[in-house]
VOBA-876528 format. One record per residue: y, z, x of N, C-alpha, C, O, CB in turn. Coordinates in steps of 0.1 Angstrom, whole numbers, plus 5000, padded with zeros to 4 digits. Each point is the difference from the previous one (the first is absolute). Glycine has a CB too. Layout:
N
YZXYZXYZXYZXYZX/...
END
This chain:
399
101473721189500349934988500049855003500449965010500950244981/498349714998500049875003500349924988499650054989498849995029/502249854983500149894989500550064987499450004990498749875020/503150204991500650044988500849894992500549915007499750325004/499849784977500649904992501150064990499750014988498249855014/503350175003501050064991500649914990500650054991499850105027/499449724984500749904992499049944990499049945004502750015014/498650064969499149934990500049865001499049934999501450254987/500849765017500049855002499149965011499349904999503050104993/497750075019499249965012498550014995499249925004502550175013/498050014975498650014996499649894991498949945002501350304999/500649724990499749894991499949875007499249914996501850214985/499849855029500049885008498749995007499549895003502950124999/497050105002498850005008498750004991498949985004502350145014/499049904969498850014991499349874999498850004999502450174988/499549725014499349875000499549964986500050084991499349965032/500349844975499649954987498750044995499750004988501749815017/497750235004498750044996499750145004500250035012499049734989/500450324990499850145004498550035000499450064991502750014999/497249885021498650025002499950135007500250015012499249744988/500250364993500150135006498650055003499250034992502950024995/497749965027498750055004500350115011500949995007498049794988/500250325005500150115009498850095000499350014989503249995008/497250055014498950105000500650134996500750075007498149825012/501050144968500750124994499350135004500750105002500049764979/497950155019499550135000498950015011499150084998501449944979/499549925034499050015009500150135008500950025008498949744994/499350344994500250135006499350005014499249915003500850214974/500549975032499550005013499650135004500550104995500949715011/497650215003499650125005501050065010500949935004496850004991/502050195010501050075008500249935014501050035007498450184981/499649705016500249935012500849884998500449935010497550164998/502549884980500949884997499349884996500749914996500850195020/497249884986499249894995499949994986499950104993498849915027/501449874973500049994986498550034995499149955007502949894993/497950224989498750024994500149984985501050054994498350115024/499849764977500149984985501049904997500550004988498750225008/501349705013501049904997499549894991498849975000502350085022/499849894970499649894991500949895002501150025006498050144977/500749725011500749885003501450014994500350094991497649785009/503050055004501449984994499849974985499149934996501949995026/499950124970500049964986501349934997501150025006497550174988/501349714997501249924997500650064987499450024990499649775020/502350234991500850064989500549884992500249895005500450335007/499649804975500549904992501449965004500950095003497749994978/501749795019501449965003501050044988499749974988499449845026/502050254989501050034990501149915001501050025008498350224993/500749664990501049895000500449974986499149974992500149925029/502050124975501150045009499950165002499150064995502449754996/499450245017499950145003500150084987500649964990500450005032/498350164978499950084988501050115000500150075011497549874987/503050094992501050114998499250114993499649984989502549875011/497850275006499450114995501050104994501050045008497149935009/501750074971501050114995499950125008498950055001500949864976/501250145029500050125008499850134992500450014988501049875028/498050224991499950134994501150095007499850025012497749954983/503550074999501050085007499550125007499150064995502449874987/499150105029499650125008500950114997501249985000497849875017/500550274982500850124998499850095012499149995008500550004967/501450105027499950095011498750104998499750034989502849965014/497050045008498750075000498849925005500349905007500650224973/497949925018498949945005499749864994500249984988498950245016/500649685005499849864995498549984996499350104999502549825017/497949964981498749964995499149955012500549935009500550024968/497850085022499049955009499149884994499650024988500350215023/499949674996499149894995499049985010500349965011501649924976/496850165010499050015011498949894996499350024990501150235015/499649655004499249884998498650015007500150035012502049834985/496850124997498750015006499649905010498950005006500550114974/501549785022499749905009499449884994499849994988500050185029/499849734991499449884996501049904996501150005005496950124988/501749804997500949894995501350074995500050104993498049755000/503150095011501450054996500249984985500549894997500450085026/498750124969500149984986501549984995500950095003497050054995/502549764995501449984997500650114991501250045001498549725000/499450304990500650114992500450125009501050064997497649874984/500650105029500350115009501349975008500950085001496649975000/502549825005501349975008501250004992501050055004497649815010/501350104973501250004991500450144997501250024998498149764992/499750315009500350144997500850065012501050074999497049954986/501549955027500750045012501449965001500950085003497049915008/502449884985501349955000500950074990501250035002497949755006/500350244980500850074989500350145004501150054997497849814986/500250215024500350145003501050015011500550115003497249954990/502649835014501050015011501450004995501050015008497449865007/501850124972501350034994500849884996499649895001500450315013/501349834982500949904994500549905011500149884997500550284985/499649895030500549915011499050025011500450065010502049964983/496449925006498950055009500149955015500349885003498450124977/501250095029499849975014498750065004499850125001502749895005/496549914996498650045002499749985015500049895006499350044971/500450195029499750005014498549995002499250084993502850065012/497549775003498649975002499650045013500449965011499849864974/498850285015499650075013498649955003499050034993502550185002/498449715017498749945003499350085011499149945007501949834987/499350355008499450085011498550005001499449995010502750144989/497349884989498550014999499349895006498950015005501350134975/500349745019499349885005500449975015501249985003498849924973/499150115033500249985014500649865002499449904997498750265009/503049845001500749875002501049964989500749905002497250035011/502150144976500949974989499449894991499149935004502950145011/498649924974499649904990501249974991500850104998496849975002/502649824995501249954992499850054986499649934991500849875024/500150324982499950064987501049944990499950024988499250195022/501949714995500949944992499349904990500549984989501350055029/497149924986499349904992499650054987499949924990499349985030/500650234978499750054987501150004991499849994988498650165023/502949864993501150024992501049894999501150014994498550235011/500249655003501049895000500249944987501149954997498350015026/499650044968500149944987500850084990500149954988497849945017/502750224998500750084991501549995002500550005011497650154989/502649834989501449975001500850135003499850114994499849704991/501450185023501050105002499550125008500750115000500349824979/498050065029499450115008500449985015499749895005498450134979/502650075022500349995014498850065007499750124998502849894999/496949915013498850045007500450035014500749925007497949944978/500950265020500350035014498650045006499450104996503149974999/497149865015498850035007500350105011500849975009498249804986/500450345005500350115009498750035008499050044995502850064990/498349895028498850035009500350145006500850025008498849734997/499550354989500150135006498850035008498949984996502450104984/499049985033498950035008500450135007501050064998498349705005/499850295006500250125007501250015009500650105003497049934995/502849855006501249995009501350014993501050055006497649815009/501550104972501350004994500050094987501150004993499349775015/498550304989500050084988501050114999500350054989497349895009/502950115013501050105001501449955002500950085004497350075004/502049724991501349945003500950034988499749974988499249855026/502350234989501050034989500449874993500250004987500750195026/499249704994500449874994499049954990500349954990500950005031/497550074983498949964991500050094987499849954989498949975031/501550214982500150094989501249964990499850004988499150195027/502249774991501149964991499749874993500349994988501350115028/497749814990499649884993499050044988500249954989500049915032/498950224982499050044989500750074988499549984989498850045030/502750054984500850074989500749904991500350044989500050155026/499849694990500849904992499049934990500549924992501150055027/497250064981499049934992499950064986500150124999498649825021/501149984969499850054987498450014997499650054990502749865003/496950025016498650014999499349975013500649945009499649984967/498650135026499249985012498749954996499450044990501850145023/498349724995498649954999499350015013500449935010500349924971/498250235020499250015011498849914999499250024991501650205013/499049695006498949904999498850065005500050115005501649714999/497350104994498750045004499749995015500849945007498550004970/499550105026499650005015499250135003499250044992502849815014/498450205005499350135005500950124996501150015005497949865014/500550214972500850124996500450095011501050074999497949924979/500350025033500350095010501349955007500750085006496949984997/502749814998501249965006501250054992501050035007497849775001/501250214979501150054993500150155003501150055003498649784979/499150245019500150155002500650025014500950095002497149954982/501549895026500450035014501449965002500750075007497049895000/502849934987501449965003501050084992501150045005498149734999/500550264983501150074992499750154998501050074997499349714991/498550275014499850144999499050055011498950054998501449934976/500150015038499250035012499750164999500950084999500249725015/497650234988499650144999500550074988500250125001499749885024/500249944964500450064988501650034999500450074991497250035008/503149855011501550025000500749884995499849895004500050285015/501249854971500749894996500949945011500850075006499250034971/499849775026501049935008501349994993500150034988498149845023/502950104996501349984994499949894990500750004989500550085032/498049824981499949884991499350054987500549974989499349875030/499150244982499450054988500850104993500050014987497849955023/503050124997500950094994501149934992500350054989499350115029/500949734986501049924993499349944987500650014989500649945033/497650004980499349944988499750124990500349984988498649835026/500750304990499650114991501350054993500050024988498050055027/503149944992501350054994500449904989500450044989500350075034/499349764980500449904991499149994987500549994989500549875031/497750154983499050004989500150134992500049994987498549875026/501750264992500050124993501350044994500050084990498249995025/502949884990501350044994500849894994500850034991499250145026/499849704988500849894995499349914990500549914995500750105026/497550034976499349924990499549875005499649914992501750194991/498649875031499549885005498549994997499350104999502449905020/497849884979498649984997499249985013500649955009500049944969/498250165023499249985011498749954996499350054991501850135020/498549714995498749934997499249965012500649995011500449934968/497750055019499349965011498649944996499650034989501550145025/498349754994498749944997499050045011500450005011500749814977/497750225007498950045009500450125009500250114994499149655006/500950225012500450115010501450064995500250125001498549765019/502250034974501250054996499950094987500950074997500249735013/497850194983499850094989499250125004500350114995499749704990/499150185025499250115004500850115008499550115001498549734999/503150125005500850095008500750104993500650095007499649735009/500050184971500950084993499550144997500750094997500249714992/497850235013499550134998500050105012500749965010497949934974/500850225015500050105011499349945012500450035011499750164973/498949735014499349935012499849854996500149974988498850255020/501049705002499649864997498649985008499850045011502749884986/496650024996498749965006500349875008500749914995497950204986/500949885031500449905009498949895002500249925009501250255003/497749834980498949895001499549984986499450094994500049975031/500749814971499549984986499149885000500149924990501950185000/497249885020499049905000498850034991499850114995500849855028/498749934974498950024989499050105004499350054991501149725003/499450265019499050105003500550145002499250085005499649735006/502450214985500650145003499450104992499950125005502249775001/497450094982499350104992498850055007499850125001501149784977/498250015026498850035007500350075013499350105004499549714985/502250155019500450065012500450154998499650095008501149695001/500050254981500450144996498850084996499850115005502549814987/496950024999498950084994498850035010499450104999501349814979/499149995031498850015009500450055014499150065007499849764980/502350165017500450045013501250095001500450045011498649754996/501550254981501250085000501349935006500950075005497550134996/501549674999501249925007501149984990499849934990498649965026/502750174986501249984991501250005009500450115006498450004974/501949785020501249995008501250024990500149944990498849905026/502050254988501250044992501250035008499850035012498650054970/502749915012501350045007500950064989499849994988499949825031/501450264987501050054990500649904991500449895005500050295011/499749854971500749914991501450034999500550095007497449884979/502949965005501450034998500250124991501250044999499349725005/498550284989500250124990501149974990500850094996498550075022/500749724977500849974988499550044987500750014990500149805023/497850214987499450064988499250115005499349995010500649794977/500150335006499350125004498650014995499749974988502450155013/496949925007498750034995499249884995499150024992501850205003/499549665008499249884995499749915012500949975008500350044969/497649955025499549915010500049864994499349974990499350215021/502349734994500149874994499249905009500150005012502350064979/496849875002499149905007500249864994500449984989497850215015/501649715005500249864995498649925001499150065005503449955003/497449874987498849925000498850074995498949985004502049905015/499350214971499150114997498649954996499050045006503050104988/498049784995498749964996499549885007498849985003501750114975/500449825027499749875007499250035013499249935004502849964985/498450225017499450035013499050125000499650055010502549855000/497750154978498950114999500450125007499250055008499149784990/502950224999500650125007499750134994500450105006501449755002/497450164981499850134993499450105009500550124999499249754980/499350105029499450105009500950065010500050125002497949764994/502950035011500950055009501150084994500550105006499049705008/500950164974501150074993499650154996500750095002500149684989/498050245004499550144997499950095012500350114999498549794982/500750035029499850085013501450045005500150125005497849755001/503150044993501450045005500650114991500650095006499749685002/499550224979500550114992499450145003500750105001499649734981/498450175021499350125002500550055014500350125002497649814984/502149995024500450045014501450055001500250095008498249755001/502550114983501450035001500550104989501150044999499249745012/498750264980500450094989501149944991500850084994498650105021/500649694983501049934991499450004986498849964999502249905020/499750194971499450014987499849874992499149994992501950235007/499949685003500049884992500049885009500650015011500650104970/498049785015500149885006500349894990499650004989498750085028/502449824988500449884992499649885008500649975010501350154979/497049815006499549885007500549884992499749974988498250155021/503049804998500649884994499249875004499949985012502450144987/497249814992499349875004501049895003501250014998496850064987/501549825020500849895004500649934987499450004989499249985032/502649964980500749944990500550104989500249964988498549835017/501450334999500350114991500950105006500050025012497849954977/503150095004500950095005500250134991499749994988501549825024/499350294994500350124992501550035002500550005011497350104992/502949914986501550035000500250154997499550054990501149715003/500050305017500250155000501650024997500849975008497250085008/502349994971501450024997500650115008499350105003500449804975/501750105024500650105007500350134991500350105006500749735008/498850164973500350114991498850094997500150074990501649795001/497250135017498850094998499349964987499350084994501850115018/499149684984499349954988498649955004499550025011502649934979/497349985000498649955002500049885010500949925001498550154975/499649935032499749895009499549884992499150024991500450145028/500949724984499649884992499249905008500349985012501850044974/496849935008499249905006500549864996500249984988497850175012/502349765010500449864997499249915008499350045009503050034986/497849805002499349905008498849954992500149964989500750155032/498049884987498949924994498750084999499249974991501949845017/498650285001498750065001500050154995500350034989499149805031/500250254989499750144996500550105010500349965012497749974975/502250205009500350115008499150124997499750034988502749895012/497150145010499250124999500850135002500750015010497349854997/501850234984500650145002498850095003499150014991503049944993/497950125028498950085004500550155001500950035008498049775003/500450294983500350145000498950075009498849984997502350014979/499450095033499050075009499750144995500950074996500049805024/497950174979499750144996500350095011500149975012498149954974/502150205011500450115009498950025011500350025012501150094970/497449875014498850035009499749895010499150025008500050124974/501649745017499649895008500250025015500950075004499849784977/498450105026500050015015499349875005499349934992500750335009/500249715012499549875005498550004998499449894999502550095017/497450134984498650004999499550034985498950024998501050055026/501149934967499750034986501049924992501050054994498150185010/500649644994500949914993499549984985499649894996501049995026/499450234971499450004986501150044990500950085004496749975005/502249914979500850044989501449965000500950074995497650115003/501949715009501349944999500149944986499049984993501249985033/501050004970500249934987500749875003501050005008499150224978/499549675008500749875002500449954986499250014991499549945032/502549994977500449934988500549865005500649995011500150224976/499049695005500449865003501049954990499750004988498049965023/503550014994501149954991500249855002499849955011501250284989/499549714989500449865001501549984997500650094995497149844997/502849955012501549984998500450044986499349974990500749845026/501250254984500550054987499750154998500750064992499049724999/499350285016499750144999501050085009500549955010497150004985/502650175001500950095007499350145002499150034992503049855000/498350195018499350135003500950095008501049965006496849934994/501850244999500750115008498950065008499250074996502649984987/498249925031498950045008500050155002499050065003501149725009/501150294986500150145002499550084988499450115002502549855014/498349994972499550074988498749954995499450064991502949975004/497249865011498849944996500049944985499049994993499950185022/502349784982500149944986500249855001500549955010500550264982/498749724997499949865000500749954987499850064989498049945026/502949894986500649944988499649845001500649935007501550254991/496949794994499549865002500849904992500750034991497050065012/502249785002500749894993499750014985498950024996500949845025/501350124971499850024985499049914993499550034989502850035012/497349835006499149904993498550045003499149944996502749885005/498050285007498750045003499550114990500850094997499549865028/498550034971499550094990498650075005499349945008501949914973/498650275014498750065004498849924997499949934990501250285007/497949795012498849934998499050094993499850115004500649765017/499250084968499050094991498649965004499749884999502050144981/497550075025498649975004499349954989500050054989500050125028/499349724985499149944990498649975005499349934993502849984997/497650145022498749985005499749865006498949975006500450194978/501749755015499949875006500250015015500450105005500449794974/499050005028500349995014498750025008498950004995503350095001/498049915017498950025010499150124997500650114998500849775018/497350104984499150124998499250025013499949915008500050044967/499550165026499350045012500950065010501250024998497249804997/501050215017500850065011501049905005499649885003498550275003/503049894996501149925006500250035015500350105004500949894974/498449905030500150025015500549885006500149894994498050275005/502349865014500449885008499850045014500050125004501849814979/498049975026499950035014501349965007500949944993496650025006/502650075014501249965007501350044993500949924997497949895013/501350334986500950054991501549985005500950004992497450175001/501949815020501349995006500449865002501049975007498850255003/499449684985500349865001501349964991500450094992497149865013/502949944996501249954993499950034985499149944993501349885025/500550264976500050034986498850064994499950014987501649805012/497650245009498750054994500250134993499450024990499449875028/502150204987500350124993500649984986499650064990500750065033/500749794976500649974988499049934990500050044988502249945024/497049944993499049934992499050114994499649994988500649805026/499450304994499050104996500650094989499350044990499649955032/502350054980500750094990500249924987500050064989501250065030/499149754982500249924988498749994993499950014987502049875023/497050104997498749994993499650134993499450004989500049845028/500950274990499750134994500850024987499550054990500150055034/501749864977500950024988499549924988500250034989501850025027/497449834987499749914989498550024996499549914992502249935017/497750264995498650024997499850144993500950085000498449785019/499550164974499850134995499550105010499950124997499549774982/500450075034499650095010501250095004501149974997497349865012/501250294997501050105004500150015015500750085005498950044974/499649815028499950015015499749875006499349924995499950315003/501549755014499849885008499950045015500750095004500649764978/497850085025499850035014500249885009499549894996498950294997/502349845018500149905010499650055013500250115004501749794984/497450015020499550045013500549915011500449894997497650214992/502049955023500449925011498949915004498850044997502850135011/498649725000498949915004498950075008498849964999502949865000/498650285009499050075007499450124993499250075005501949865015/499350094967499550114992500450145004499550094994498749765002/502750165013500450145005501150064992500350125002499149815021/501349994968501150054992499749974986499749884996502050105023/498450124972499949984986501250044993500450125002497149904999/503149904990501250034993499650014985499449904994502149985023/498850234976499550024986501350014992500950095003496950035004/502349804982501150024990499350054987499049954996502549855015/499250304984499450064988501150034989501050065003497250055012/501549844974500950044988499950144996498950065002500849714990/501450295004500050144996500750014986500349904994499850185031/500050044970500650024987501549965000500549974989497950225007/502249805016501449965000500149855002501149945000499550295009/498449694994500149865002500549924987499550034989498649995029/502849904984500549924989500249855005500349985012501050224978/498449715002500049855003500949934990499950024988497849995023/503249904994500949934991500049855004499849975012501650244985/498849714994500149855003500949934990500350054989497349965020/503049884996500749914991499349874999500649904995501650215012/496549894997499249884998500049915013499149925001501550094974/500350015034500049935012500050085012499649965011501549874978/499450305010500050095011499650144995499950024988501949855023/497850224999499550124996500650115008500449985012497449914982/502350235000500550125006498950114998499650024989502949925007/497250125016498950105000500550135005500550015011497849814992/501650294989500650135004498950105002499050014993503149944994/498150135024499250125003498549975001499250054992502650084996/497849795022498649995004499750085012500850005010499149774980/499050315010499750085012499449915010499249914997500550304989/500649815027499549925011499650105011500750095004500749704990/497450195011499550085011499349905010499549904997500250314988/500449835028499449925011499150095007500350115005501649744997/496850105000499050085007499549915012499949884999499350254980/500649945032499349935012498650034999499550124999502649895016/497149894987498550015000499550005014500449925008499549964969/499350225027499550015013499249875004499249954992500750305005/500349705014499449885004498650025007499349915004502949994999/
END
């Protein structure tokens, strides 16, 4: 454990006059520990004077999850994390995923009345009774980005809850404490976490069967949570992981976007700025047969139930009535796993009279086909779009 701040006065004295908040939030790393797919520091808006967030009271029982897809620290997401930490918030910041640690306090110093405690959990202290007692005193937890395998190895070695994770789980599941995380800190909540999220990871999985994973915290059942989803072109790797592990549902959260999972088994909510993908795996899927998956793309304000396959879209979105306008001819793109290419192709398909769109890899060995079906529905509010139930298949082409 390092650098705890039990005193709010001490925290405010150290905040300083200028809150220039920069951090590497979501640089994922491979299992060997080297960073892959890292991106530059981002500057967060200065919060001056400090901002008071109306708290959301916590009730006994399961708390709320706030799962951030990484990238720029979106103020709406950070504010929601603070609100979910309760009336008298003590937010414990766990920097385990980032090798060498990182100052996660920078994200939350601009918020009034929040006690921040930086907690360094590693394999050497994860079973410490004193550390477990400290973690039980938190009303909220925030897991920073970095290498997801570091979180798995330190807090859930070989799939066994450490004493530290046991304390977090108990407080989250029985006392209503909120749990949040960005990038690696979001990916860790499912049954497994994928441990490499570089831009080439989709092609590595599809062409070489290369997929690095580790035990997750199992805070959500039967859902694979992914981060940086559209920005890093992770759809191919995601489908491969669902098939290999027999996981029925995937939730891919893009950067600057988060999913809020309520503790009362209600609808999951999309907040932030960009998009979230909900992927359904067919029963017949296998690593050599990645066909007939279903993908839906949701925008902020939309809600969904991943287990029942239901959606409740933002009230200002209306169904798109086909009028024959938009792009005509075959809809295609190359380098399908490039930055935002999947989202762009799906949007082009939704805005056109076509019913099929195809993306290929640069070497031509992978083809991704999106196809509208009788269940496909498209909604818009004029500035953002929600796309429901598009079939997606991946074929490998013999070289």
